[in-house]
C-alpha positions, -999 to 999 in steps of 0.1 A, spaced: 352 -627 -457 387 -616 -452 400 -611 -418 415 -583 -406 438 -584 -375 433 -560 -342 457 -556 -314 435 -545 -283 449 -539 -245 426 -543 -222 429 -548 -179 434 -587 -165 402 -585 -151 389 -578 -185 410 -603 -203 400 -637 -179 366 -622 -181 366 -630 -220 385 -660 -219 362 -674 -196 331 -662 -214 348 -678 -249 355 -710 -230 319 -716 -214 301 -707 -249 326 -730 -262 341 -705 -289 377 -688 -295 380 -656 -282 380 -639 -316 348 -653 -324 335 -644 -289 347 -607 -296 337 -607 -332 302 -617 -327 300 -592 -298 305 -566 -319 281 -577 -344 252 -576 -315 263 -545 -306 258 -535 -344 230 -553 -347 240 -574 -374 230 -603 -354 192 -591 -350 192 -582 -387 201 -619 -393 178 -632 -374 150 -612 -385 156 -618 -424 161 -660 -415 127 -655 -393 107 -639 -422 123 -667 -449 112 -694 -428 76 -679 -420 71 -668 -460 89 -707 -468 60 -725 -443 37 -699 -450 12 -723 -465 16 -752 -436 8 -722 -410 -29 -711 -433 -33 -753 -433 -32 -754 -400 -44 -728 -385 -72 -717 -407 -68 -689 -437 -84 -658 -419 -67 -632 -400 -39 -643 -379 -55 -641 -341 -44 -606 -317 -27 -615 -286 -43 -597 -258 -37 -566 -247 -10 -558 -228 -9 -541 -195 -19 -506 -200 -33 -510 -236 -70 -514 -242 -82 -534 -271 -75 -513 -296 -39 -519 -289 -34 -484 -275 -26 -468 -244 -52 -460 -215 -52 -421 -210 -40 -412 -246 -69 -402 -272 
């Protein structure tokens, strides 16, 4: 992918925080900022979901073999839900 240079001005505290966070993550400030923008636009989330779907499809036969061929087990209802998964008080 082609890269485009952006020049931004931020206060010294923001610049320091960006440098510190990037260093703590072992990446450049440029990459850190790029990842923040991707997270904000949802690109990272979409990539994760696509990768998870691919993983599940790739290993579906293993899961079926290990867990059986029946319908997947449903998690226990969360707080405020009844057994049908609807909120209490709604009809």
